[in-house]
N, CA and C atoms of all chains as a GROMACS GRO file, in nm:
protein
  639
    1MET      N    1   4.140   2.109   4.250
    1MET     CA    2   4.121   2.254   4.234
    1MET      C    3   4.236   2.325   4.302
    2SER      N    4   4.288   2.422   4.236
    2SER     CA    5   4.399   2.495   4.295
    2SER      C    6   4.346   2.589   4.401
    3THR      N    7   4.419   2.601   4.509
    3THR     CA    8   4.384   2.697   4.613
    3THR      C    9   4.467   2.823   4.593
    4GLY      N   10   4.420   2.935   4.638
    4GLY     CA   11   4.496   3.058   4.620
    4GLY      C   12   4.484   3.112   4.479
    5GLY      N   13   4.556   3.215   4.449
    5GLY     CA   14   4.533   3.287   4.325
    5GLY      C   15   4.646   3.280   4.226
    6GLY      N   16   4.740   3.188   4.238
    6GLY     CA   17   4.854   3.194   4.146
    6GLY      C   18   4.887   3.061   4.084
    7GLU      N   19   4.973   3.065   3.982
    7GLU     CA   20   5.021   2.939   3.926
    7GLU      C   21   5.170   2.931   3.955
    8LYS      N   22   5.228   2.815   3.938
    8LYS     CA   23   5.372   2.804   3.956
    8LYS      C   24   5.440   2.869   3.838
    9GLY      N   25   5.540   2.954   3.866
    9GLY     CA   26   5.613   3.018   3.758
    9GLY      C   27   5.711   2.921   3.697
   10SER      N   28   5.734   2.936   3.570
   10SER     CA   29   5.834   2.853   3.504
   10SER      C   30   5.968   2.926   3.509
   11GLY      N   31   6.071   2.859   3.544
   11GLY     CA   32   6.201   2.922   3.546
   11GLY      C   33   6.245   2.958   3.686
   12GLY      N   34   6.198   2.892   3.788
   12GLY     CA   35   6.244   2.923   3.923
   12GLY      C   36   6.139   2.886   4.025
   13GLY      N   37   6.176   2.890   4.152
   13GLY     CA   38   6.081   2.861   4.259
   13GLY      C   39   6.034   2.719   4.252
   14GLY      N   40   6.121   2.625   4.244
   14GLY     CA   41   6.078   2.487   4.227
   14GLY      C   42   6.018   2.429   4.352
   15SER      N   43   6.043   2.491   4.470
   15SER     CA   44   5.993   2.432   4.592
   15SER      C   45   5.878   2.515   4.648
   16VAL      N   46   5.796   2.572   4.561
   16VAL     CA   47   5.680   2.649   4.607
   16VAL      C   48   5.578   2.553   4.664
   17LYS      N   49   5.535   2.577   4.786
   17LYS     CA   50   5.445   2.481   4.850
   17LYS      C   51   5.305   2.535   4.870
   18THR      N   52   5.295   2.659   4.911
   18THR     CA   53   5.163   2.714   4.939
   18THR      C   54   5.147   2.843   4.858
   19PRO      N   55   5.024   2.890   4.843
   19PRO     CA   56   5.006   3.019   4.775
   19PRO      C   57   5.086   3.131   4.840
   20ALA      N   58   5.097   3.131   4.971
   20ALA     CA   59   5.174   3.237   5.038
   20ALA      C   60   5.321   3.230   4.997
   21ASP      N   61   5.374   3.109   4.983
   21ASP     CA   62   5.512   3.095   4.938
   21ASP      C   63   5.528   3.148   4.796
   22PHE      N   64   5.429   3.118   4.712
   22PHE     CA   65   5.433   3.168   4.576
   22PHE      C   66   5.438   3.320   4.575
   23LEU      N   67   5.352   3.383   4.656
   23LEU     CA   68   5.348   3.529   4.658
   23LEU      C   69   5.480   3.588   4.703
   24LYS      N   70   5.547   3.520   4.795
   24LYS     CA   71   5.676   3.571   4.841
   24LYS      C   72   5.783   3.557   4.734
   25SER      N   73   5.768   3.457   4.647
   25SER     CA   74   5.877   3.425   4.555
   25SER      C   75   5.873   3.504   4.425
   26ILE      N   76   5.761   3.571   4.395
   26ILE     CA   77   5.749   3.627   4.260
   26ILE      C   78   5.780   3.777   4.253
   27ARG      N   79   5.815   3.836   4.366
   27ARG     CA   80   5.845   3.980   4.359
   27ARG      C   81   5.960   4.006   4.265
   28GLY      N   82   5.949   4.115   4.189
   28GLY     CA   83   6.055   4.152   4.097
   28GLY      C   84   6.046   4.082   3.964
   29ARG      N   85   5.950   3.993   3.949
   29ARG     CA   86   5.938   3.918   3.824
   29ARG      C   87   5.836   3.984   3.734
   30PRO      N   88   5.848   3.965   3.604
   30PRO     CA   89   5.740   4.006   3.513
   30PRO      C   90   5.620   3.915   3.533
   31VAL      N   91   5.504   3.976   3.545
   31VAL     CA   92   5.383   3.900   3.572
   31VAL      C   93   5.270   3.943   3.480
   32VAL      N   94   5.171   3.858   3.473
   32VAL     CA   95   5.045   3.890   3.408
   32VAL      C   96   4.939   3.888   3.516
   33VAL      N   97   4.866   3.997   3.528
   33VAL     CA   98   4.758   4.004   3.626
   33VAL      C   99   4.628   4.018   3.551
   34LYS      N  100   4.539   3.923   3.569
   34LYS     CA  101   4.410   3.932   3.502
   34LYS      C  102   4.305   3.972   3.604
   35LEU      N  103   4.221   4.066   3.566
   35LEU     CA  104   4.118   4.113   3.657
   35LEU      C  105   3.986   4.040   3.628
   36ASN      N  106   3.895   4.051   3.723
   36ASN     CA  107   3.763   3.989   3.704
   36ASN      C  108   3.693   4.044   3.581
   37SER      N  109   3.725   4.170   3.546
   37SER     CA  110   3.659   4.231   3.431
   37SER      C  111   3.716   4.180   3.300
   38GLY      N  112   3.826   4.102   3.306
   38GLY     CA  113   3.885   4.051   3.183
   38GLY      C  114   4.003   4.131   3.133
   39VAL      N  115   4.027   4.247   3.193
   39VAL     CA  116   4.140   4.330   3.152
   39VAL      C  117   4.270   4.267   3.203
   40ASP      N  118   4.371   4.277   3.120
   40ASP     CA  119   4.502   4.218   3.147
   40ASP      C  120   4.603   4.327   3.181
   41TYR      N  121   4.687   4.302   3.278
   41TYR     CA  122   4.795   4.397   3.308
   41TYR      C  123   4.926   4.321   3.310
   42ARG      N  124   5.021   4.366   3.231
   42ARG     CA  125   5.153   4.301   3.230
   42ARG      C  126   5.256   4.401   3.278
   43GLY      N  127   5.340   4.355   3.370
   43GLY     CA  128   5.442   4.445   3.421
   43GLY      C  129   5.530   4.370   3.517
   44ILE      N  130   5.613   4.446   3.586
   44ILE     CA  131   5.704   4.386   3.683
   44ILE      C  132   5.645   4.405   3.822
   45LEU      N  133   5.631   4.296   3.892
   45LEU     CA  134   5.567   4.300   4.022
   45LEU      C  135   5.659   4.364   4.124
   46ALA      N  136   5.615   4.477   4.180
   46ALA     CA  137   5.695   4.542   4.284
   46ALA      C  138   5.667   4.478   4.419
   47CYS      N  139   5.539   4.467   4.454
   47CYS     CA  140   5.503   4.400   4.579
   47CYS      C  141   5.354   4.369   4.579
   48LEU      N  142   5.316   4.284   4.673
   48LEU     CA  143   5.175   4.253   4.688
   48LEU      C  144   5.150   4.213   4.832
   49ASP      N  145   5.023   4.206   4.869
   49ASP     CA  146   4.992   4.170   5.007
   49ASP      C  147   4.888   4.059   5.010
   50GLY      N  148   4.846   4.024   5.131
   50GLY     CA  149   4.757   3.910   5.147
   50GLY      C  150   4.619   3.932   5.088
   51TYR      N  151   4.583   4.056   5.060
   51TYR     CA  152   4.454   4.083   4.994
   51TYR      C  153   4.467   4.078   4.842
   52MET      N  154   4.586   4.044   4.792
   52MET     CA  155   4.615   4.049   4.650
   52MET      C  156   4.613   4.190   4.594
   53ASN      N  157   4.624   4.292   4.680
   53ASN     CA  158   4.657   4.424   4.629
   53ASN      C  159   4.795   4.414   4.564
   54ILE      N  160   4.811   4.481   4.450
   54ILE     CA  161   4.933   4.464   4.371
   54ILE      C  162   4.993   4.600   4.339
   55ALA      N  163   5.123   4.610   4.350
   55ALA     CA  164   5.195   4.727   4.299
   55ALA      C  165   5.288   4.679   4.190
   56MET      N  166   5.280   4.743   4.073
   56MET     CA  167   5.359   4.700   3.959
   56MET      C  168   5.429   4.818   3.895
   57GLU      N  169   5.536   4.789   3.823
   57GLU     CA  170   5.607   4.890   3.746
   57GLU      C  171   5.599   4.856   3.598
   58GLN      N  172   5.616   4.959   3.514
   58GLN     CA  173   5.615   4.941   3.369
   58GLN      C  174   5.496   4.858   3.325
   59THR      N  175   5.381   4.901   3.365
   59THR     CA  176   5.260   4.822   3.345
   59THR      C  177   5.194   4.856   3.212
   60GLU      N  178   5.152   4.752   3.144
   60GLU     CA  179   5.076   4.769   3.021
   60GLU      C  180   4.938   4.710   3.039
   61GLU      N  181   4.840   4.780   2.986
   61GLU     CA  182   4.700   4.737   3.002
   61GLU      C  183   4.650   4.683   2.869
   62TYR      N  184   4.604   4.561   2.870
   62TYR     CA  185   4.552   4.498   2.749
   62TYR      C  186   4.403   4.474   2.764
   63VAL      N  187   4.325   4.526   2.671
   63VAL     CA  188   4.181   4.502   2.669
   63VAL      C  189   4.150   4.429   2.540
   64ASN      N  190   4.088   4.312   2.552
   64ASN     CA  191   4.061   4.227   2.435
   64ASN      C  192   4.189   4.199   2.356
   65GLY      N  193   4.297   4.182   2.428
   65GLY     CA  194   4.422   4.151   2.361
   65GLY      C  195   4.492   4.271   2.300
   66GLN      N  196   4.431   4.388   2.310
   66GLN     CA  197   4.493   4.506   2.250
   66GLN      C  198   4.554   4.593   2.360
   67LEU      N  199   4.673   4.645   2.333
   67LEU     CA  200   4.738   4.734   2.427
   67LEU      C  201   4.664   4.866   2.431
   68LYS      N  202   4.619   4.901   2.549
   68LYS     CA  203   4.540   5.023   2.561
   68LYS      C  204   4.614   5.136   2.630
   69ASN      N  205   4.686   5.102   2.736
   69ASN     CA  206   4.749   5.207   2.818
   69ASN      C  207   4.881   5.157   2.873
   70LYS      N  208   4.966   5.253   2.907
   70LYS     CA  209   5.087   5.216   2.978
   70LYS      C  210   5.095   5.300   3.106
   71TYR      N  211   5.132   5.236   3.213
   71TYR     CA  212   5.145   5.307   3.340
   71TYR      C  213   5.286   5.286   3.392
   72GLY      N  214   5.348   5.395   3.439
   72GLY     CA  215   5.481   5.380   3.497
   72GLY      C  216   5.476   5.300   3.626
   73ASP      N  217   5.379   5.333   3.709
   73ASP     CA  218   5.353   5.258   3.831
   73ASP      C  219   5.204   5.235   3.840
   74ALA      N  220   5.165   5.122   3.891
   74ALA     CA  221   5.023   5.095   3.902
   74ALA      C  222   4.996   5.019   4.030
   75PHE      N  223   4.893   5.059   4.100
   75PHE     CA  224   4.844   4.988   4.216
   75PHE      C  225   4.707   4.932   4.180
   76ILE      N  226   4.689   4.802   4.198
   76ILE     CA  227   4.562   4.739   4.165
   76ILE      C  228   4.499   4.684   4.291
   77ARG      N  229   4.373   4.719   4.312
   77ARG     CA  230   4.302   4.674   4.433
   77ARG      C  231   4.274   4.524   4.423
   78GLY      N  232   4.301   4.455   4.532
   78GLY     CA  233   4.304   4.309   4.527
   78GLY      C  234   4.172   4.242   4.493
   79ASN      N  235   4.059   4.305   4.526
   79ASN     CA  236   3.931   4.238   4.501
   79ASN      C  237   3.903   4.223   4.352
   80ASN      N  238   3.973   4.300   4.269
   80ASN     CA  239   3.949   4.292   4.125
   80ASN      C  240   4.033   4.184   4.059
   81VAL      N  241   4.130   4.127   4.134
   81VAL     CA  242   4.227   4.038   4.072
   81VAL      C  243   4.170   3.898   4.059
   82LEU      N  244   4.176   3.845   3.937
   82LEU     CA  245   4.135   3.707   3.914
   82LEU      C  246   4.254   3.615   3.936
   83TYR      N  247   4.367   3.646   3.871
   83TYR     CA  248   4.488   3.569   3.898
   83TYR      C  249   4.613   3.652   3.875
   84ILE      N  250   4.722   3.603   3.933
   84ILE     CA  251   4.855   3.658   3.909
   84ILE      C  252   4.940   3.545   3.854
   85SER      N  253   4.999   3.566   3.738
   85SER     CA  254   5.079   3.462   3.676
   85SER      C  255   5.214   3.517   3.638
   86THR      N  256   5.318   3.438   3.654
   86THR     CA  257   5.448   3.482   3.607
   86THR      C  258   5.455   3.460   3.457
   87SER      N  259   5.540   3.540   3.392
   87SER     CA  260   5.554   3.528   3.247
   87SER      C  261   5.699   3.547   3.211
   88LYS      N  262   5.733   3.503   3.094
   88LYS     CA  263   5.869   3.523   3.045
   88LYS      C  264   5.872   3.644   2.956
   89ARG      N  265   5.807   3.754   3.003
   89ARG     CA  266   5.796   3.874   2.921
   89ARG      C  267   5.934   3.934   2.903
   90THR      N  268   5.966   3.969   2.779
   90THR     CA  269   6.091   4.041   2.753
   90THR      C  270   6.059   4.190   2.748
   91LEU      N  271   6.146   4.271   2.809
   91LEU     CA  272   6.120   4.415   2.814
   91LEU      C  273   6.163   4.478   2.683
   92ALA      N  274   6.067   4.508   2.598
   92ALA     CA  275   6.099   4.563   2.468
   92ALA      C  276   6.125   4.712   2.476
   93GLU      N  277   6.044   4.781   2.564
   93GLU     CA  278   6.057   4.926   2.567
   93GLU      C  279   6.174   4.967   2.654
   94GLY      N  280   6.235   5.078   2.620
   94GLY     CA  281   6.346   5.130   2.700
   94GLY      C  282   6.294   5.196   2.824
   95ALA      N  283   6.382   5.226   2.914
   95ALA     CA  284   6.341   5.283   3.043
   95ALA      C  285   6.283   5.422   3.025
   96MET      N  286   3.834   6.967   5.979
   96MET     CA  287   3.815   6.834   5.918
   96MET      C  288   3.756   6.738   6.019
   97ALA      N  289   3.675   6.788   6.113
   97ALA     CA  290   3.622   6.700   6.217
   97ALA      C  291   3.532   6.595   6.156
   98PHE      N  292   3.473   6.627   6.040
   98PHE     CA  293   3.381   6.532   5.978
   98PHE      C  294   3.451   6.400   5.948
   99PHE      N  295   3.580   6.407   5.913
   99PHE     CA  296   3.650   6.287   5.870
   99PHE      C  297   3.719   6.217   5.985
  100SER      N  298   3.698   6.262   6.108
  100SER     CA  299   3.778   6.206   6.217
  100SER      C  300   3.740   6.063   6.247
  101ASN      N  301   3.624   6.017   6.196
  101ASN     CA  302   3.584   5.880   6.226
  101ASN      C  303   3.656   5.778   6.138
  102PHE      N  304   3.716   5.823   6.029
  102PHE     CA  305   3.773   5.727   5.936
  102PHE      C  306   3.920   5.703   5.967
  103ASN      N  307   3.971   5.594   5.914
  103ASN     CA  308   4.109   5.559   5.942
  103ASN      C  309   4.204   5.624   5.843
  104TRP      N  310   4.206   5.759   5.838
  104TRP     CA  311   4.296   5.822   5.744
  104TRP      C  312   4.438   5.805   5.790
  105ARG      N  313   4.524   5.771   5.697
  105ARG     CA  314   4.666   5.757   5.731
  105ARG      C  315   4.742   5.856   5.647
  106LYS      N  316   4.780   5.966   5.705
  106LYS     CA  317   4.854   6.066   5.630
  106LYS      C  318   4.999   6.060   5.671
  107LYS      N  319   5.077   5.992   5.590
  107LYS     CA  320   5.220   5.981   5.612
  107LYS      C  321   5.253   5.926   5.750
  108GLN      N  322   5.172   5.831   5.794
  108GLN     CA  323   5.205   5.761   5.918
  108GLN      C  324   5.234   5.617   5.884
  109GLY      N  325   5.288   5.545   5.979
  109GLY     CA  326   5.311   5.403   5.953
  109GLY      C  327   5.181   5.330   5.930
  110LEU      N  328   5.177   5.246   5.831
  110LEU     CA  329   5.053   5.176   5.799
  110LEU      C  330   5.046   5.044   5.873
  111VAL      N  331   4.927   5.010   5.917
  111VAL     CA  332   4.904   4.874   5.966
  111VAL      C  333   4.891   4.784   5.845
  112GLU      N  334   4.956   4.670   5.846
  112GLU     CA  335   4.951   4.582   5.729
  112GLU      C  336   4.813   4.524   5.710
  113GLY      N  337   4.767   4.533   5.589
  113GLY     CA  338   4.639   4.472   5.559
  113GLY      C  339   4.660   4.327   5.523
  114GLY      N  340   4.570   4.240   5.564
  114GLY     CA  341   4.584   4.099   5.526
  114GLY      C  342   4.692   4.032   5.608
  115HIS      N  343   4.742   3.923   5.554
  115HIS     CA  344   4.841   3.846   5.629
  115HIS      C  345   4.974   3.918   5.630
  116SER      N  346   5.049   3.898   5.732
  116SER     CA  347   5.180   3.961   5.741
  116SER      C  348   5.271   3.902   5.636
  117MET      N  349   5.332   3.987   5.557
  117MET     CA  350   5.419   3.938   5.450
  117MET      C  351   5.565   3.950   5.489
  118ALA      N  352   5.595   3.980   5.616
  118ALA     CA  353   5.734   3.998   5.654
  118ALA      C  354   5.807   3.866   5.643
  119SER      N  355   5.919   3.868   5.574
  119SER     CA  356   5.998   3.746   5.561
  119SER      C  357   6.125   3.762   5.642
  120GLU      N  358   6.197   3.653   5.656
  120GLU     CA  359   6.313   3.658   5.743
  120GLU      C  360   6.420   3.752   5.688
  121GLU      N  361   6.432   3.761   5.555
  121GLU     CA  362   6.543   3.838   5.503
  121GLU      C  363   6.517   3.988   5.504
  122GLU      N  364   6.391   4.035   5.514
  122GLU     CA  365   6.365   4.178   5.514
  122GLU      C  366   6.296   4.217   5.644
  123SER      N  367   6.340   4.330   5.703
  123SER     CA  368   6.273   4.373   5.825
  123SER      C  369   6.160   4.468   5.792
  124THR      N  370   6.174   4.550   5.688
  124THR     CA  371   6.066   4.640   5.648
  124THR      C  372   6.016   4.596   5.511
  125VAL      N  373   5.907   4.521   5.507
  125VAL     CA  374   5.851   4.476   5.381
  125VAL      C  375   5.764   4.587   5.326
  126LYS      N  376   5.784   4.622   5.202
  126LYS     CA  377   5.704   4.726   5.142
  126LYS      C  378   5.574   4.667   5.092
  127GLU      N  379   5.465   4.726   5.134
  127GLU     CA  380   5.334   4.682   5.088
  127GLU      C  381   5.289   4.772   4.975
  128PRO      N  382   5.197   4.723   4.893
  128PRO     CA  383   5.143   4.812   4.790
  128PRO      C  384   5.086   4.940   4.849
  129LEU      N  385   5.023   4.933   4.966
  129LEU     CA  386   4.968   5.055   5.026
  129LEU      C  387   5.078   5.153   5.065
  130ASP      N  388   5.195   5.101   5.100
  130ASP     CA  389   5.307   5.191   5.130
  130ASP      C  390   5.344   5.272   5.008
  131LEU      N  391   5.333   5.210   4.891
  131LEU     CA  392   5.371   5.282   4.771
  131LEU      C  393   5.268   5.388   4.734
  132ILE      N  394   5.142   5.364   4.771
  132ILE     CA  395   5.042   5.469   4.749
  132ILE      C  396   5.073   5.587   4.839
  133ARG      N  397   5.124   5.558   4.956
  133ARG     CA  398   5.158   5.666   5.050
  133ARG      C  399   5.253   5.765   4.988
  134LEU      N  400   5.342   5.716   4.898
  134LEU     CA  401   5.435   5.806   4.833
  134LEU      C  402   5.364   5.907   4.743
  135SER      N  403   5.240   5.877   4.705
  135SER     CA  404   5.166   5.966   4.616
  135SER      C  405   5.081   6.067   4.690
  136LEU      N  406   5.087   6.069   4.824
  136LEU     CA  407   5.007   6.166   4.898
  136LEU      C  408   5.047   6.307   4.857
  137ASP      N  409   4.946   6.394   4.843
  137ASP     CA  410   4.964   6.532   4.799
  137ASP      C  411   5.016   6.542   4.656
  138GLU      N  412   5.011   6.432   4.584
  138GLU     CA  413   5.047   6.436   4.443
  138GLU      C  414   4.921   6.413   4.361
  139ARG      N  415   4.929   6.451   4.234
  139ARG     CA  416   4.817   6.421   4.147
  139ARG      C  417   4.824   6.274   4.107
  140ILE      N  418   4.709   6.209   4.103
  140ILE     CA  419   4.704   6.068   4.066
  140ILE      C  420   4.592   6.044   3.967
  141TYR      N  421   4.600   5.928   3.905
  141TYR     CA  422   4.496   5.881   3.814
  141TYR      C  423   4.432   5.761   3.878
  142VAL      N  424   4.301   5.757   3.883
  142VAL     CA  425   4.228   5.646   3.945
  142VAL      C  426   4.131   5.589   3.844
  143LYS      N  427   4.136   5.458   3.827
  143LYS     CA  428   4.040   5.391   3.739
  143LYS      C  429   3.934   5.328   3.829
  144LEU      N  430   3.808   5.356   3.799
  144LEU     CA  431   3.699   5.306   3.881
  144LEU      C  432   3.615   5.209   3.801
  145ARG      N  433   3.531   5.136   3.871
  145ARG     CA  434   3.432   5.053   3.803
  145ARG      C  435   3.334   5.142   3.727
  146SER      N  436   3.256   5.080   3.642
  146SER     CA  437   3.157   5.150   3.559
  146SER      C  438   3.224   5.247   3.462
  147ASP      N  439   3.344   5.210   3.413
  147ASP     CA  440   3.410   5.290   3.309
  147ASP      C  441   3.425   5.436   3.348
  148ARG      N  442   3.475   5.457   3.468
  148ARG     CA  443   3.499   5.594   3.513
  148ARG      C  444   3.645   5.611   3.547
  149GLU      N  445   3.694   5.733   3.526
  149GLU     CA  446   3.830   5.764   3.561
  149GLU      C  447   3.833   5.897   3.635
  150LEU      N  448   3.927   5.908   3.726
  150LEU     CA  449   3.943   6.031   3.802
  150LEU      C  450   4.086   6.078   3.791
  151ARG      N  451   4.104   6.207   3.786
  151ARG     CA  452   4.237   6.265   3.801
  151ARG      C  453   4.226   6.376   3.904
  152GLY      N  454   4.306   6.363   4.008
  152GLY     CA  455   4.298   6.465   4.112
  152GLY      C  456   4.415   6.453   4.206
  153LYS      N  457   4.415   6.538   4.307
  153LYS     CA  458   4.524   6.540   4.404
  153LYS      C  459   4.483   6.456   4.524
  154LEU      N  460   4.569   6.362   4.558
  154LEU     CA  461   4.538   6.269   4.668
  154LEU      C  462   4.568   6.336   4.801
  155HIS      N  463   4.463   6.358   4.879
  155HIS     CA  464   4.481   6.416   5.011
  155HIS      C  465   4.492   6.310   5.119
  156ALA      N  466   4.411   6.204   5.107
  156ALA     CA  467   4.414   6.101   5.210
  156ALA      C  468   4.358   5.971   5.153
  157TYR      N  469   4.395   5.861   5.219
  157TYR     CA  470   4.342   5.732   5.179
  157TYR      C  471   4.348   5.639   5.298
  158ASP      N  472   4.283   5.524   5.286
  158ASP     CA  473   4.296   5.424   5.392
  158ASP      C  474   4.308   5.285   5.331
  159GLN      N  475   4.306   5.182   5.416
  159GLN     CA  476   4.334   5.048   5.365
  159GLN      C  477   4.224   4.998   5.274
  160HIS      N  478   4.106   5.059   5.278
  160HIS     CA  479   3.999   5.018   5.188
  160HIS      C  480   4.011   5.086   5.053
  161LEU      N  481   4.109   5.175   5.038
  161LEU     CA  482   4.120   5.261   4.922
  161LEU      C  483   4.010   5.366   4.917
  162ASN      N  484   3.938   5.389   5.028
  162ASN     CA  485   3.862   5.513   5.036
  162ASN      C  486   3.962   5.626   5.018
  163MET      N  487   3.924   5.728   4.941
  163MET     CA  488   4.019   5.836   4.916
  163MET      C  489   3.951   5.971   4.922
  164ILE      N  490   4.030   6.069   4.957
  164ILE     CA  491   3.987   6.208   4.947
  164ILE      C  492   4.070   6.270   4.836
  165LEU      N  493   4.002   6.322   4.735
  165LEU     CA  494   4.073   6.384   4.624
  165LEU      C  495   4.031   6.530   4.610
  166GLY      N  496   4.125   6.613   4.570
  166GLY     CA  497   4.097   6.754   4.549
  166GLY      C  498   4.116   6.790   4.403
  167ASP      N  499   4.039   6.892   4.358
  167ASP     CA  500   4.049   6.940   4.218
  167ASP      C  501   4.042   6.824   4.120
  168VAL      N  502   3.929   6.756   4.124
  168VAL     CA  503   3.915   6.629   4.053
  168VAL      C  504   3.845   6.650   3.920
  169GLU      N  505   3.895   6.580   3.819
  169GLU     CA  506   3.822   6.570   3.694
  169GLU      C  507   3.776   6.426   3.678
  170GLU      N  508   3.646   6.405   3.654
  170GLU     CA  509   3.590   6.271   3.636
  170GLU      C  510   3.556   6.254   3.489
  171ILE      N  511   3.596   6.142   3.433
  171ILE     CA  512   3.564   6.111   3.294
  171ILE      C  513   3.482   5.982   3.292
  172ILE      N  514   3.362   5.990   3.237
  172ILE     CA  515   3.273   5.874   3.225
  172ILE      C  516   3.269   5.835   3.078
  173THR      N  517   3.300   5.710   3.050
  173THR     CA  518   3.304   5.664   2.911
  173THR      C  519   3.186   5.573   2.885
  174THR      N  520   3.112   5.602   2.780
  174THR     CA  521   2.999   5.519   2.740
  174THR      C  522   3.016   5.479   2.594
  175VAL      N  523   2.966   5.361   2.561
  175VAL     CA  524   2.969   5.314   2.423
  175VAL      C  525   2.826   5.291   2.378
  176GLU      N  526   2.784   5.366   2.280
  176GLU     CA  527   2.651   5.345   2.223
  176GLU      C  528   2.665   5.268   2.094
  177ILE      N  529   2.570   5.181   2.068
  177ILE     CA  530   2.569   5.108   1.943
  177ILE      C  531   2.451   5.155   1.860
  178ASP      N  532   2.482   5.208   1.744
  178ASP     CA  533   2.378   5.261   1.656
  178ASP      C  534   2.290   5.146   1.608
  179ASP      N  535   2.157   5.169   1.614
  179ASP     CA  536   2.064   5.062   1.576
  179ASP      C  537   2.075   5.024   1.431
  180GLU      N  538   2.107   5.123   1.347
  180GLU     CA  539   2.106   5.094   1.203
  180GLU      C  540   2.243   5.052   1.154
  181THR      N  541   2.344   5.129   1.189
  181THR     CA  542   2.476   5.101   1.135
  181THR      C  543   2.556   5.006   1.222
  182TYR      N  544   2.511   4.982   1.343
  182TYR     CA  545   2.579   4.897   1.440
  182TYR      C  546   2.721   4.944   1.468
  183GLU      N  547   2.746   5.069   1.444
  183GLU     CA  548   2.879   5.117   1.481
  183GLU      C  549   2.878   5.157   1.628
  184GLU      N  550   2.998   5.145   1.688
  184GLU     CA  551   3.011   5.181   1.828
  184GLU      C  552   3.049   5.328   1.839
  185ILE      N  553   2.970   5.402   1.914
  185ILE     CA  554   3.000   5.543   1.935
  185ILE      C  555   3.051   5.558   2.077
  186VAL      N  556   3.175   5.596   2.090
  186VAL     CA  557   3.235   5.611   2.222
  186VAL      C  558   3.220   5.757   2.264
  187ARG      N  559   3.155   5.776   2.375
  187ARG     CA  560   3.137   5.913   2.426
  187ARG      C  561   3.207   5.924   2.561
  188THR      N  562   3.259   6.042   2.587
  188THR     CA  563   3.313   6.068   2.721
  188THR      C  564   3.245   6.190   2.778
  189THR      N  565   3.210   6.179   2.905
  189THR     CA  566   3.149   6.290   2.978
  189THR      C  567   3.245   6.333   3.086
  190LYS      N  568   3.270   6.460   3.096
  190LYS     CA  569   3.363   6.509   3.196
  190LYS      C  570   3.293   6.603   3.292
  191ARG      N  571   3.339   6.601   3.416
  191ARG     CA  572   3.294   6.702   3.510
  191ARG      C  573   3.406   6.725   3.609
  192THR      N  574   3.407   6.841   3.670
  192THR     CA  575   3.509   6.872   3.770
  192THR      C  576   3.442   6.892   3.904
  193VAL      N  577   3.509   6.842   4.007
  193VAL     CA  578   3.459   6.848   4.144
  193VAL      C  579   3.572   6.899   4.231
  194PRO      N  580   3.551   7.001   4.312
  194PRO     CA  581   3.663   7.056   4.388
  194PRO      C  582   3.711   6.963   4.499
  195PHE      N  583   3.620   6.885   4.559
  195PHE     CA  584   3.659   6.803   4.673
  195PHE      C  585   3.570   6.679   4.673
  196LEU      N  586   3.634   6.562   4.678
  196LEU     CA  587   3.558   6.440   4.653
  196LEU      C  588   3.600   6.328   4.746
  197PHE      N  589   3.502   6.258   4.802
  197PHE     CA  590   3.527   6.135   4.876
  197PHE      C  591   3.497   6.018   4.783
  198VAL      N  592   3.593   5.928   4.769
  198VAL     CA  593   3.575   5.811   4.683
  198VAL      C  594   3.566   5.688   4.772
  199ARG      N  595   3.460   5.609   4.756
  199ARG     CA  596   3.447   5.486   4.835
  199ARG      C  597   3.536   5.379   4.774
  200GLY      N  598   3.610   5.312   4.858
  200GLY     CA  599   3.717   5.226   4.809
  200GLY      C  600   3.675   5.107   4.728
  201ASP      N  601   3.553   5.056   4.748
  201ASP     CA  602   3.518   4.933   4.678
  201ASP      C  603   3.497   4.953   4.530
  202GLY      N  604   3.492   5.080   4.485
  202GLY     CA  605   3.478   5.104   4.342
  202GLY      C  606   3.610   5.121   4.271
  203VAL      N  607   3.719   5.122   4.347
  203VAL     CA  608   3.849   5.151   4.287
  203VAL      C  609   3.906   5.025   4.222
  204ILE      N  610   3.956   5.041   4.100
  204ILE     CA  611   4.025   4.932   4.034
  204ILE      C  612   4.176   4.955   4.038
  205LEU      N  613   4.221   5.073   3.995
  205LEU     CA  614   4.362   5.097   3.977
  205LEU      C  615   4.396   5.238   4.016
  206VAL      N  616   4.516   5.255   4.074
  206VAL     CA  617   4.565   5.388   4.111
  206VAL      C  618   4.704   5.402   4.053
  207SER      N  619   4.733   5.520   3.996
  207SER     CA  620   4.862   5.538   3.931
  207SER      C  621   4.895   5.686   3.926
  208PRO      N  622   5.022   5.721   3.916
  208PRO     CA  623   5.056   5.859   3.882
  208PRO      C  624   4.994   5.894   3.747
  209PRO      N  625   4.970   6.022   3.718
  209PRO     CA  626   4.897   6.057   3.597
  209PRO      C  627   4.966   6.002   3.473
  210LEU      N  628   4.883   5.961   3.377
  210LEU     CA  629   4.936   5.902   3.254
  210LEU      C  630   5.012   6.007   3.176
  211ARG      N  631   5.120   5.963   3.118
  211ARG     CA  632   5.198   6.055   3.036
  211ARG      C  633   5.193   6.016   2.889
  212THR      N  634   5.102   5.921   2.854
  212THR     CA  635   5.095   5.880   2.714
  212THR      C  636   5.036   5.994   2.630
  213ALA      N  637   5.093   6.018   2.516
  213ALA     CA  638   5.048   6.128   2.430
  213ALA      C  639   4.920   6.093   2.360
   0.00000   0.00000   0.00000
């Protein structure tokens, strides 16, 4: 069973050892954050803390796989987070 | 505001880090997500709550639990009814305005500057 809330990202961080190391290594990367409610948020991870509180930029909200909302900046309270995963998301929208 | 003196309101002061210290060797001032909320103090924000509720109001204060004080707040409650006969989903929204509101942090899902989507 995996400990902590993340998976190893593909494309970097080959020497990730603990969940804390993972959290330190993924800042600035495009991520997928899934909440306990099932809602998906994709964006660029600005920062996070030990409670899994998350600050993201250019965030998109997906409900049932459908894009519902876009947020320029988003703060997500950590207790709602199911997982944080890195993704190879390409930025389609302009700044 | 003596009523609120018992709470840990942080109004533009240095924040105590919540959770484990994330300071790494290469950075002396690590930005926490709560630090970024601090930038929104006295600004209007959008808050997504549990139970399909949303708030838009001016952020006066907050703490590490995401307890918040909001002013000039509009609350939107979204409900989906399913018609017994046609089985269609009827989405309703209920709005109300509250001049001054305390939000308990455990209901907060997301905080953001107001949406600009058309």
